[in-house]
N, C-alpha and C positions, 0 to 999 in steps of 0.2 A: 789593223782592226777590221774584222769582217763586217758585212752589211748589217747583220742582225745585231751585233754588238753596238754598232753605231745607232741603230734604232733604239736599243735599250738606253743608251746614253741620252738620246733625245727625249725619251719618255721620262727619264730621271730629272733632267734639267727642266723640262716643261712642267712636270709635277711640282717641283720646288717653286718655280716662279708662279704657277697657278695658285698654290696655297698661300703664297705671299700676297698675291692679288686679292684672294678671298678674304684674307685677314685685314688688309689695309683699305680695301675699297668696298667689297660686296657686303661683308658682315656689318660694318658701320652704317651702311645705307639701308639694309634690310631689317636689322634688329629693331630700331625705333619704330618702324612701321608694323612689325610683327608683335612687338611688346613695348608699349609706351613707357613701361617701367625702366627701360634701358637708359632713358634720358636722365633719370634721377640718380644713376650710379656715379660713384667717384671715378676719376680717370683711371686709376689702377684696376678698378673692377671692370671698366669697359675693356681694358686690355685683355683681362682674363676671359671676359665674355666672348670677345672676338676669337680668342685662341681656342676656346672650347667649342664654339660654333664650327670652326674649321675642323677641329678634331672629330666632331660628330659626323660631318660630311665625309671625311676620309674613312672613318670606321665603317660607315654604311657601304660605300663603294667597294673598298678593299675586302670587307667581310663577305659580301655577297659573291664577289669574284672568287674568293677563297673557297666558299662553299660549293660553287659550281665546279671548281677544279677537283675537290675531294670527291664529288659525286660522279663526275663524268670523264675525268682525265685518266683513262685506263693505263696509259704509259707510265705515269707518275705513281699510280697506286700499285702497279705490278712490280715496279723497280724503284723503291723509294730513295735509293742512293744515286743511281745514274740514269733514271728514266728521262725521257724527253722533257727538258725544262722550259720549253718555249712559253707556255702560258704563265708558269710560275715566275719566270724572269720578268714578264710584263707586270705582274702583280707586285712583285718585290721591288721592281724599279719605281713604281708609283709610291710605294711605302717608303722607300729610301729617300725619294725626293721630299716626301712629307716630313720625315724625321730630320733631315738636314734643315728644312725650312723652320721646323719647330725649335730645333736647337739654336738657330740664329735668333729667333724671337725670345727664347728663354734667356740667352745671354744678354741681349739688348735691353729687355724689360725685366731684368733680374729682380728688381724690387717688387714688381707686380706678380710675376709668375715663376720666379726662380725656385727651383726645387732640385736638390742634389740627387734624389732618388730617380726623378725623371731623366736627369742627365745620364746617370748610370744605366738606366733602362734603355735609353736611345743609343748610347755608345755600344752597349752589349749587342743590341739588335743589329746595328750597322756593322759591327765586327763580324758577325755571322753572315749577314747578307752580302758582304763583300765577296766571299767565296762562292756564293750562289751565283752572283752576277758575273763574276770573272771566269769561273770554271764550270758552272752548271751542275755542281754537285749537290746532293742532298735536297732535291726539289720537294719531295714529299714532306720532309720535316720543316723546311723553311715555310712552306705554305700552311702546314698544320698550325704553326705558331700564330698565324694571322686570324685563326678562329677567335682568339682573345679579343679582337676588335669589337665583337658583338656586344661586349659588356660596356663599351665606352659611352654610347648614347645615354644609358640610364645613369651612369656616374656623372656625366655632365649635366643631365637634367636635374639631378639632386642639387647641384651647385646653383643652377638657374633659379630653382624654387627658393633656395636659401637667400640669395641676394635680392630677390623680388619680395621677400618678407612673408612668404607662406609659412604658417605655423608648422612645426614638425609633426604635430598631431593632426594636420589637415588630411583629408582623404587623398588628394592628389600626391602629397608627399609620402604618405604611408604606402599607397599603391606603387609608386615609383621605387620606394625603398625596398619593398619586397621583391619587385621585379629585378632590381639591381642585384640584390643578394643572390637570387635564384640564377639569373643569367651568368653572373660573375662566377658562381660556383660551377655551373655546367660547362662553361667554355674555357675556364682557366684551372680549375681544381679537379673536377670529376674526370676530365680527359687525360690527366697525367698518367694513369695506369696504361691507357691505350698508347700514348705517345712513347713512354719508356719501354713498354713491351715490344713495340715495333723497333725501337732502337736496339733492344737486346737481341731481337730476331736476326738483325743483320751484323751484329758484333762478331768479329772473327771470320767473316766470309771474305771471299776474294774481292767483292765490291767494296767492302769496308776498308781493306788494306790498300785499295787503289786510291783512297782519299789520302792526300798528304797529311803528315803528322800535324802540321799547323792547322789544317782544315778540320781534323778530328778534334783538336783542342778547342777551336772556335765553336764547333758544334756543341760539344759537351759542356764547356765552361759557360757559354751564353745560355744554354738550356737550363742549367742548374741555377745560374744567377737570376734569370727571369722568374723561375718558379719559386725561388726563395722569396723574392719580392711579391709574387702573386699570393703566396701563403700569408705574408705579413699584411697585405692589403685586404685579403679575405677576412682575416681576424678583425681588422678595424671595421670593415663593413658589417660583419656579423654583430659586433658589439654595438655599433651605432643603430642597427636595425632593431636589436633587442631593446635598447633604451627607448627608442621611439614607440615601439609596441607597448612597452610598460607604461610610458607616459600617456599614450592614448587610452589604455585600459583604465588608468587612474582617473583620467579626465571623464571617461564615460561613467565610472562609478560615482564620482563626485556630482555629476550632473543628475544622475538618477536619485541620489540621496537628497539633493537640493529640491528636486521635483516632489519627492515624498514630503519633505518638510513644508513646502508651500501648500 
C-alpha cells in the first residue's frame, strides 16, 4: 500500500471515529444548551436528534469541499473518468467514514433510527466509493454525487422543528420547508441531466473501457439506484410542502374571516 493510500485509510478511520465521538459526546452536550427542548424528548428521539446533528455537520463539510472541487479542480473536470483523484479521494474518504459510522448507529439503534431505504442508500454509495478509493476511477462522478449533501441540513431541520412542537403552519417551518424542497430539487433532481449527459459523453471512449466491468456496473447501478430513491423522496417532499402551504393558506383565510366576524 503506497503512502497516499495509507493516508486515505487514516482519513477514513479518523472520520468514522470522529463522527461516533460527535454522536456520543458532542451532540448530547451541545444540544440541550443550544435547544432546551432537547431535554423533553424521549430517548429514541434523542438518538435520532444526535444522528441528524452529526448528519448536518457532515453534509456541510463534505458539500462545501465537493463544491470547491467542482469549481477549481481542473484535472477532474477535464478528465472525469481518470483525472487526478487526490482531492476527491480525501472527500470520499471522509464520506465513507461517515457512512460506515452511520450504518453502525442505524443497526445498533434500529428501533429509533432504523430505515431500510437509508441502509440501501448507504450500501449503494459505499459500493461505488470502494472503486474510487481503491483505483481512483470516476473522480468527477463520485464527487458530483456529493452535491446532494446540500439538501441534508434543511431535511434535518424539518425534523427538529417537528419534535420541538413547531406548528406546520409556523413561519419557520414553512420557510424551511420551501427551502428544503427547492434545494433538494436543485442538487438532486435538476442536476440529473447534467450528470447523465456527462456520463453519456464518456460512454464508449477509451477511458470508459479502461474502467473494469465491475467498476462500470458499480457506477451505473449505484447512480440509478440513488436517483430512483431521490425521485421518491422528492415526491414525498413536494407532497408535504404542498400540504403545509394549503394548511397555512386555510389558516390565514379562517383568521381573516374570524377578524371580519368580530
